[in-house]
C-alpha positions in Angstrom: -189.2 272.0 32.3 -191.9 269.6 30.9 -191.4 271.0 27.3 -187.6 270.4 27.6 -188.2 266.8 28.8 -190.6 266.2 25.9 -188.0 267.6 23.4 -185.3 265.4 24.8 -187.6 262.3 24.6 -188.5 263.2 21.0 -184.8 263.7 20.1 -184.0 260.3 21.6 -186.9 258.7 19.7 -185.8 260.3 16.5 -182.2 259.1 17.1 -183.4 255.5 17.7 -185.6 255.7 14.6 -182.7 256.9 12.5 -180.4 254.2 13.7 -183.1 251.6 13.2 -183.7 252.8 9.6 -179.9 252.9 8.9 -179.5 249.4 10.3 -182.5 248.2 8.2 -181.1 249.7 5.0 -177.6 248.2 5.8 -179.2 244.7 6.4 -181.2 245.0 3.2 -178.0 245.9 1.2 -176.2 242.9 2.8 -179.1 240.6 1.9 -179.1 241.9 -1.7 -175.4 241.4 -2.0 -175.7 237.8 -0.6 -178.5 237.1 -3.0 -176.3 238.2 -5.9 
């Protein structure tokens, strides 16, 4: 039970990290486009 919970938490953390990185890259691209 504990292992499953840890796996779920890790999956959620990975998901949030992926979304954050995607948003960061998207924002960086927008900033670069605006700079040009």
